[in-house]
N, C-alpha and C positions, 0 to 999 in steps of 0.2 A: 544963546537962546535962553529965555527966562522960563523957569519952572512954574507951572500953574499952581495956584493955592491948594487945590485938591491933591496934588502929587506930593506935597510935603509930608514926610514921615511914612509914606507907603513902602512897605517892605514885604518880606515873605509872610509874616503873621497876618497882615491885612489881606493879602491875596489868598492865603489859606482859608481865612474866614469867609471871603467871598465864594471860594470853591465849595465850602461846606454849606453855605446858605443856598447856593445854586442847586447843589445836589438835593438838599431838603425840599426846595421849591419844586424841582422836577418830580421828585417822588410823591409829594403831596398832590401835585397836579395829576400825576398818573393815577393815584388812588381815587381822586375825584372822577376821573374818566371811567375807571372801573365801576365805581358806585353808580354812575349814570347808566352805564351799560346794564348793570344788574337790575336797575329799576325798570329798564325797558324789556329785559328778557325774563326776569323772574317776578313772582308775586311776593312782595314782602309781607311778613307777619303783621307789621304795623306800617301802613303807608305814611302817616305823618312823621313817624320816627325816622323812616328811611329817607324821606325828603329833607328833614331837618339835618340829618347827618351828612347828606350829600351837599346841601347848601353850605353848611359850616366848613366842610372840607374844601370846597371851592373857594370860599372866602379866605381860608387859611393860606391857600396857594397864592391867591392874589396879594394878600398881606405880605407874604414872604418876598414876592417880586417887588413890592413897594419898598420894603426894607433894603433889598439889594440895590435898587436904583438910587436910593438916597444915601446908602453907604458909599457908593461910587462918587456921590457928590460931596461926601465928607460931612454929612449932617450929624450933629451930636445926638439927636433924639433916637437914632436907630439902635444905639447900644441898649437902652432900656427895652425897646420893642423886641430886639433879638434875644435879650436875656429872658424875657417872658416866654418867648418861643422855646428856648432851650429848656427852661423849667418845665413847660408843658410836655415837651418831648421826653424829658427825663422821667416825668411822672408816668407817661404811657409805657415807656420801656420798663420801668420798675414794676408796673402792674402786669406787664407781659411775663415777668419772671415768677409770678405768684399765682396760687390758686390751682384749681382742678384742671383748667385748660391753659396752663402755662406754655408760653412759646419762646423759649430761650434763644431760638435761632434768629428771631428778629428783635427780641427784647435787649440782648446784649449790644448789638450794633446801635440801637437807638440810645442806650445809656452812654456808650463810649463817644458817639458823635456829639451828643448833648454836652458832655463834659469837655470835650475838645473845643466846641464852639464857645462855651462859657469861659474857658481859660483864655482863648484868643480874644474874646470881647474885653477882658480885663487887662490884657497885655499893654504895656506902654506904647508900643508902635501903633496899635489899633486905636488906642485912646487919642493919640496925637493925630492920626489920620482922619478921625471922625470927631473933630472938636469944633467944626464950623457951626456957628449959631445964627448967622445972619440969614435973612429971608431970600 
């Protein structure tokens, strides 16, 4: 039986990356749902800001799902998109560790997962598994 082109080079690092991206997508989608419920139940101090935050969170969840689907297809462009996501997540985690309202309980996990994702995205097995450039 012949191996599919997409299966070449897939190993534990690739599947670990997929697991991290899936967990991130599920958590961001869950956050989007919580924000929608809060919009319906509570009166925000600024409705435009609350709507914008909710829409951006939902778009982030959709974008993560798109990255996952195309990572499974072996597309090369997902590495850049996923690195951008990891940098954004790292920034949020770093911000959560600072200031008057610091939240290290969720800041540290965000930082550690972002670093793990970044490392996996640059690992040779993941680069090989996501090097397909054809349409």
